[in-house]
C-alpha positions in Angstrom: -39.8 -74.3 -27.7 -36.8 -71.2 -28.3 -33.9 -72.0 -26.8 -31.7 -69.2 -28.6 -31.9 -66.1 -30.7 -29.4 -64.7 -33.0 -29.9 -61.1 -34.4 -28.1 -59.5 -36.9 -26.7 -56.2 -36.0 -26.9 -53.4 -38.2 -30.4 -52.8 -39.7 -31.9 -55.4 -37.3 -31.3 -54.4 -33.5 -29.6 -51.2 -34.7 -31.6 -48.6 -35.7 -30.8 -45.7 -38.7 -29.3 -44.5 -35.8 -26.9 -46.9 -35.3 -28.0 -47.4 -31.6 -30.3 -50.4 -30.4 -34.0 -49.2 -31.1 -34.8 -48.8 -27.8 -37.9 -51.6 -28.0 -35.6 -54.4 -28.1 -33.5 -53.4 -25.0 -36.0 -54.9 -22.1 -37.6 -57.5 -24.4 -34.2 -58.8 -24.8 -33.1 -58.8 -21.0 -36.7 -60.6 -20.2 -36.0 -63.1 -22.7 -32.3 -63.5 -21.3 -33.7 -63.9 -17.6 -36.1 -66.5 -18.8 -32.6 -68.9 -19.7 -32.9 -68.1 -23.9 -29.1 -67.4 -25.1 -29.0 -64.0 -27.0 -26.2 -64.1 -29.6 -25.5 -61.4 -31.8 -24.5 -62.5 -34.9 -22.6 -59.9 -37.3 -19.2 -59.1 -39.4 -18.4 -57.3 -36.5 -15.3 -58.3 -34.2 -16.0 -58.8 -30.3 -14.4 -55.3 -29.7 -16.8 -53.9 -31.7 -19.7 -55.3 -29.8 -19.1 -54.1 -25.9 -21.2 -51.3 -25.9 -24.2 -53.0 -27.4 -23.7 -56.6 -25.4 -23.4 -54.1 -21.9 -26.5 -52.3 -22.9 -28.0 -55.5 -23.4 -26.7 -57.2 -20.2 -25.4 -59.9 -22.1 -22.3 -60.6 -20.0 -20.6 -63.4 -18.3 -18.3 -66.6 -20.0 -21.8 -68.5 -20.6 -23.0 -65.6 -23.1 -21.5 -66.0 -26.9 -21.2 -64.0 -30.0 -20.8 -65.2 -33.6 -18.1 -62.7 -34.8 -16.3 -62.0 -38.5 -20.1 -63.3 -40.2 -19.2 -66.7 -39.0 -15.5 -66.9 -38.9 -14.6 -66.7 -35.1 -17.8 -68.0 -32.6 -16.3 -67.0 -29.0 -17.7 -66.2 -25.7 -18.1 -62.6 -24.4 -14.8 -63.1 -22.4 -12.7 -63.9 -25.3 -13.1 -67.6 -24.8 -13.1 -69.2 -28.8 -14.9 -72.2 -29.5 -14.5 -72.0 -33.2 -12.3 -70.1 -35.6 -11.8 -70.1 -39.7 -8.9 -68.0 -40.8 -7.7 -67.1 -44.2 -3.8 -67.8 -44.7 -1.8 -66.1 -45.8 -1.3 -66.9 -49.1 -5.6 -66.0 -49.3 -4.3 -62.9 -48.0 -1.5 -62.3 -51.5 -3.9 -63.5 -53.7 -6.8 -60.7 -52.5 -3.9 -58.2 -52.0 -2.9 -58.5 -55.8 -7.1 -58.0 -56.7 -7.1 -54.7 -54.6 -3.7 -53.1 -56.7 -5.4 -54.8 -60.1 -8.4 -53.0 -59.1 -7.1 -49.9 -57.1 -9.0 -50.7 -54.6 -8.6 -50.7 -50.8 -8.3 -54.3 -48.8 -8.5 -54.5 -45.1 -7.6 -57.5 -42.8 -9.9 -57.2 -39.9 -9.7 -59.3 -36.7 -9.8 -58.6 -32.7 -6.8 -56.8 -32.7 -7.1 -54.1 -35.0 -8.3 -52.9 -39.0 -5.0 -53.6 -41.5 -4.5 -52.1 -44.6 -1.2 -51.7 -46.4 -2.8 -48.6 -48.4 -1.6 -45.8 -47.4 -3.8 -43.3 -49.3 -6.8 -44.6 -46.8 -9.7 -43.5 -47.5 -12.3 -41.8 -45.3 -14.6 -45.0 -45.1 -11.9 -46.9 -43.8 -11.3 -44.6 -40.7 -14.4 -45.0 -40.3 -14.5 -48.5 -40.1 -12.1 -49.1 -37.9 -14.0 -46.0 -35.6 -17.4 -47.9 -35.7 -15.1 -51.4 -34.5 -13.3 -49.7 -31.5 -10.1 -50.9 -32.9 -6.8 -48.9 -34.0 -6.1 -48.6 -37.9 -2.7 -49.9 -38.7 -0.7 -49.5 -41.9 1.3 -52.3 -42.8 2.5 -54.5 -45.4 3.2 -57.9 -46.1 6.3 -58.1 -45.1 5.5 -56.4 -41.7 2.7 -58.9 -41.3 2.8 -62.3 -39.0 2.1 -65.3 -41.3 0.5 -67.0 -38.5 -1.4 -63.9 -38.1 -5.5 -64.8 -37.6 -7.4 -63.3 -40.3 -10.9 -64.5 -40.1 -12.0 -61.7 -41.8 -10.9 -58.9 -45.1 -12.7 -56.1 -46.7 -13.2 -54.6 -49.8 -13.6 -50.4 -48.3 -14.2 -48.0 -51.2 -16.6 -46.0 -53.4 -19.5 -47.6 -54.9 -18.1 -47.4 -58.5 -14.8 -49.0 -57.5 -16.7 -51.7 -55.2 -19.2 -52.0 -58.4 -16.5 -52.2 -61.0 -14.9 -55.0 -58.9 -18.1 -57.4 -58.6 -18.9 -57.0 -62.4 -15.4 -58.1 -63.3 -14.3 -60.4 -60.8 -12.9 -63.9 -62.3 -15.6 -66.7 -61.4 -12.8 -69.0 -60.3 -11.7 -66.8 -57.8 -15.1 -65.7 -56.7 -16.6 -69.3 -56.0 -13.2 -69.7 -53.8 -14.2 -67.2 -50.6 -17.1 -65.8 -49.8 -18.1 -62.7 -51.0 -21.1 -60.9 -49.3 -22.1 -57.0 -50.8 -22.9 -55.5 -47.7 -23.3 -51.9 -48.0 -22.1 -49.9 -50.9 -18.9 -49.0 -49.8 -18.0 -52.4 -48.4 -17.4 -56.3 -49.9 -17.2 -58.6 -46.7 -14.8 -61.5 -47.7 -14.6 -64.7 -45.9 -12.9 -68.3 -45.8 -15.4 -70.6 -47.9 -16.6 -72.7 -44.9 -17.3 -69.9 -43.1 -21.1 -68.1 -43.0 -23.0 -66.5 -40.3 -25.1 -70.2 -40.4 -21.7 -72.2 -39.6 -20.6 -69.7 -36.7 -24.7 -70.5 -35.1 -24.1 -74.2 -36.1 -21.3 -74.8 -34.0 -22.5 -72.8 -31.2 -25.7 -74.6 -31.0 -23.7 -77.4 -31.4 -21.9 -76.4 -28.0 -24.9 -75.8 -26.2 -27.0 -78.9 -27.7 -29.6 -77.0 -28.7 -31.3 -78.6 -31.9 -32.0 -76.3 -34.5 -35.6 -76.4 -34.2 -35.0 -74.6 -31.0 -33.4 -71.2 -32.6 -34.4 -68.6 -34.1 -32.9 -66.1 -36.2 -33.1 -62.5 -36.9 -31.7 -60.5 -39.8 -31.9 -58.1 -42.6 -29.4 -58.6 -45.8 -28.0 -61.2 -47.6 -25.0 -62.3 -44.9 -28.1 -63.2 -42.9 -29.3 -66.0 -45.3 -27.2 -68.6 -44.0 -28.0 -68.6 -40.5 -31.8 -67.6 -41.4 -31.8 -71.1 -43.3 -30.1 -72.6 -40.6 -32.4 -71.9 -37.4 -36.0 -73.7 -37.3 -37.5 -70.3 -37.1 -36.4 -67.8 -39.7 -37.6 -63.9 -39.3 -37.0 -61.3 -41.9 -37.3 -57.4 -40.8 -39.6 -55.3 -42.5 -36.6 -53.7 -43.9 -34.6 -56.6 -44.8 -33.9 -57.2 -48.7 -36.5 -59.4 -51.4 -34.3 -62.5 -51.1 -34.6 -62.7 -46.9 -38.2 -62.5 -47.0 -38.9 -64.9 -49.6 -36.9 -67.4 -46.5 -38.7 -66.4 -43.7 -41.1 -67.6 -41.5 -42.4 -64.4 -41.0 -41.7 -60.9 -41.8 -41.2 -58.8 -38.6 -42.0 -54.6 -38.2 -38.7 -52.4 -39.0 -35.3 -51.7 -37.6 -36.7 -48.2 -36.4 -39.8 -49.5 -34.6 -37.8 -52.3 -32.8 -39.0 -55.2 -34.7 -36.6 -57.0 -33.2 -38.8 -57.0 -29.8 -42.3 -57.4 -31.6 -40.6 -61.0 -33.2 -38.9 -62.1 -29.9 -42.2 -61.5 -28.1 -44.3 -63.4 -31.0 -42.2 -66.3 -29.9 -42.1 -66.1 -26.8 -45.3 -65.0 -25.2 
């Protein structure tokens, strides 16, 4: 019996217009009404999920999100269940890489997107807009050493992103979780933070067994939560690696693949 459904956002819950596919809304609301925990599991922070949570009726202190690719697990009212953060020294190392490769580094938390670059590109501006949080230019001396840093991102033109990944020192690559989430983005999380570890912590808190969890995703950063869940579902538009580990493949995001998967498992 499925008691918790973890759903990725971009390419999964959201269609090509970056809004919730309309087919998904009534099905998710019906699942919630039956007592199933529907959890958004995403690289975004909580402020960047407010509209979607409201649309789906996922509100109240007993509802949860797995944010920042698992670095932060919290209720939709903001109560933190689990938090994993970079140290300030971690940030300084990542900042040195940004300078070495002439690439823009951003810190993301619930408060803002922070960058030390004064020559910010349009993709960085768009990221802050998408997440519904301010964009702040701060150098390292202006940042608190106690600041929560659940996620960093290298955001730049595809040619710079590709060059960075190709030349990244294997020892540094092994120190953090680097996820090439899109052509303009590399998500970076602490090594112990994945959507899988975040989902595991939430399931433990709710006393739900992994066999009672279904996870739905489409990209590399979804693999860990698909591995954790008793039922792993790949979107029809998902990458081959996701489809390979899935128990079944549902429809594409533009056709309400999430609704199809939930209907199949909860009918």
